[in-house]
C-alpha positions in Angstrom: -3.2 -4.4 -10.6 -0.2 -4.0 -8.3 1.7 -5.5 -5.5 2.7 -3.6 -2.3 4.6 -4.9 0.7 5.5 -3.8 4.2 8.1 -5.4 6.6 9.2 -4.9 10.2 12.4 -6.6 11.2 14.8 -5.8 14.0 15.2 -2.0 14.1 14.0 -1.4 10.5 10.7 -0.9 8.8 10.4 -1.0 5.0 7.7 -0.5 2.4 7.9 -1.5 -1.3 5.8 -1.4 -4.4 5.9 -2.3 -8.1 5.4 0.4 -10.7 3.2 -1.1 -13.3 -0.2 0.4 -14.2 -2.7 -1.9 -16.1 -5.9 -0.9 -17.9 -7.6 -4.2 -19.0 -5.0 -6.0 -21.1 -2.9 -2.9 -21.7 0.0 -2.1 -19.4 1.9 1.1 -18.8 5.4 0.6 -17.3 7.7 3.0 -15.5 9.6 3.2 -18.7 6.8 5.3 -20.2 5.0 6.8 -17.1 7.0 9.3 -15.1 4.7 9.3 -12.1 4.4 5.5 -11.8 5.2 5.4 -8.1 2.6 3.9 -5.8 4.3 5.0 -2.5 3.4 8.4 -1.1 5.3 10.3 1.6 3.1 12.2 4.1 4.8 13.7 7.1 6.7 10.8 8.7 4.6 8.2 7.0 4.9 6.1 3.8 1.7 4.9 2.2 1.5 2.4 -0.6 -1.8 2.2 -2.4 -3.6 -0.4 -4.6 -6.6 0.1 -6.7 -7.3 2.6 -9.4 -4.3 4.7 -10.4 -6.2 7.8 -9.5 -6.2 6.8 -5.8 -2.5 7.9 -5.4 -3.4 11.3 -6.7 -6.4 11.5 -4.4 -4.4 10.5 -1.3 -1.7 13.0 -2.2 -4.3 15.8 -2.6 -6.2 14.8 0.6 -3.1 14.5 2.8 -1.6 17.8 1.5 -4.9 19.6 2.2 -7.7 18.7 4.6 -6.0 15.6 5.9 -2.6 17.3 6.5 -3.1 17.1 10.3 -4.1 13.4 10.3 -2.4 11.1 12.7 -1.5 7.6 11.6 0.2 6.4 14.7 -2.2 3.6 15.8 -4.9 1.4 14.4 -7.5 3.6 16.1 -6.1 6.9 14.7 -5.8 5.4 11.2 -9.4 4.2 11.4 -10.6 7.7 12.3 -8.6 9.2 9.5 -9.9 6.7 6.9 -13.5 7.3 7.9 -13.0 11.1 7.3 -11.2 10.2 4.0 -14.1 8.0 2.9 -16.5 10.8 3.4 -14.3 13.1 1.3 -13.9 10.3 -1.4 -17.6 10.4 -1.9 -18.1 14.2 -1.5 -15.1 15.6 -3.3 -13.5 12.9 -5.4 -16.7 11.3 -6.7 -16.1 7.7 -5.5 -18.7 5.3 -6.8 -18.8 2.6 -4.1 -20.2 -0.2 -6.2 -21.7 -2.3 -3.5 -22.2 -6.0 -3.3 -25.5 -6.8 -1.7 -23.7 -9.0 0.9 -21.4 -6.1 2.1 -22.4 -4.5 5.3 -20.2 -1.3 4.6 -19.4 0.8 1.6 -15.9 0.2 0.2 -13.3 2.9 -0.3 -12.2 0.6 -3.1 -8.5 0.7 -2.2 -6.1 -1.2 0.0 -3.3 0.7 1.6 -0.2 -0.2 3.6 1.4 2.3 6.0 4.9 2.3 7.3 6.0 4.8 10.0 8.0 4.9 13.2 4.9 3.5 15.1 4.7 0.3 13.1 3.4 -1.3 9.9 -0.4 -1.1 9.2 -2.8 -2.1 6.6 -6.2 -0.5 5.6 -8.6 -2.6 3.6 -11.3 -1.3 1.3 -13.9 -1.5 4.0 -11.6 0.5 6.4 -10.5 -2.5 8.5 -7.2 -1.4 10.0 -4.7 -4.0 11.1 -1.3 -3.5 12.7 1.2 -6.2 11.5 4.1 -7.6 13.6 6.3 -8.9 10.8 5.1 -8.3 7.2 2.1 -8.1 4.9 1.2 -7.6 1.2 -1.8 -6.4 -0.8 -2.6 -6.5 -4.5 -2.8 -9.0 -7.3 0.6 -10.5 -6.5 0.1 -10.6 -2.8 0.1 -14.4 -2.5 3.5 -14.6 -4.1 4.8 -11.7 -2.1 3.6 -13.2 1.2 5.3 -16.6 0.4 8.5 -14.8 -0.4 8.5 -12.8 2.8 7.7 -15.9 4.8 10.6 -17.8 3.2 13.1 -14.9 3.7 12.1 -13.3 7.0 14.1 -15.5 9.3 17.3 -15.4 7.3 19.9 -13.7 9.4 21.7 -11.6 6.7 18.7 -10.0 5.1 17.2 -6.6 5.9 13.6 -5.5 6.0 14.0 -3.5 2.8 15.6 -6.5 1.0 12.7 -8.7 2.2 10.1 -6.2 0.9 11.9 -5.9 -2.5 12.4 -9.6 -2.9 8.7 -10.1 -2.3 7.9 -7.6 -5.1 10.4 -9.4 -7.4 8.6 -12.8 -6.7 5.3 -11.2 -7.5 6.6 -9.7 -10.7 7.9 -13.1 -11.8 4.6 -14.8 -11.5 1.8 -12.2 -11.5 0.9 -10.4 -14.8 -0.3 -7.4 -12.8 3.0 -6.7 -11.2 6.3 -5.5 -12.8 9.6 -3.9 -12.0 11.2 -1.5 -11.4 10.5 -1.5 -7.6 10.2 1.6 -5.4 11.1 1.1 -1.7 11.8 3.1 1.4 13.0 2.2 4.9 12.9 3.7 8.3 15.4 3.0 11.0 13.8 2.8 14.4 
């Protein structure tokens, strides 16, 4: 359970995430967990991850090792990278892709938002890659976050990072799988 957001506005790109980890009805807040962050920095990229808490460790390990030369500059390059990552998830990290009989593809079982100087992107569990023009959110509080970003985006005196953080705040207010504090990063283009 989590909420992650990404925003592109004017000459700024921002990414934000809550810091709550949930296991069933139990919750582990940043007050108790030192490594509660869900945003990873890889080269000139920020990646925010949803799904099992182990995924952030897996992504950190992958991008510091075999995937260290990966390019995340376009939808096509991200797709190629994620296909290689998916293979490694199964081979080295013991991914159990529980399949729904209606699914055509195995799931990587995580959704990831990417922010870099090339744009803002999302990778869904089935490795669909989308480039977003304004903003997007993934996670259990994404409906609240998207509504917040829609309501705030066109305001003149608000930055991309403020929009991303306000969206996480809205999700934390209404979604029991999202909580503060918020981690965020911005890139000036």
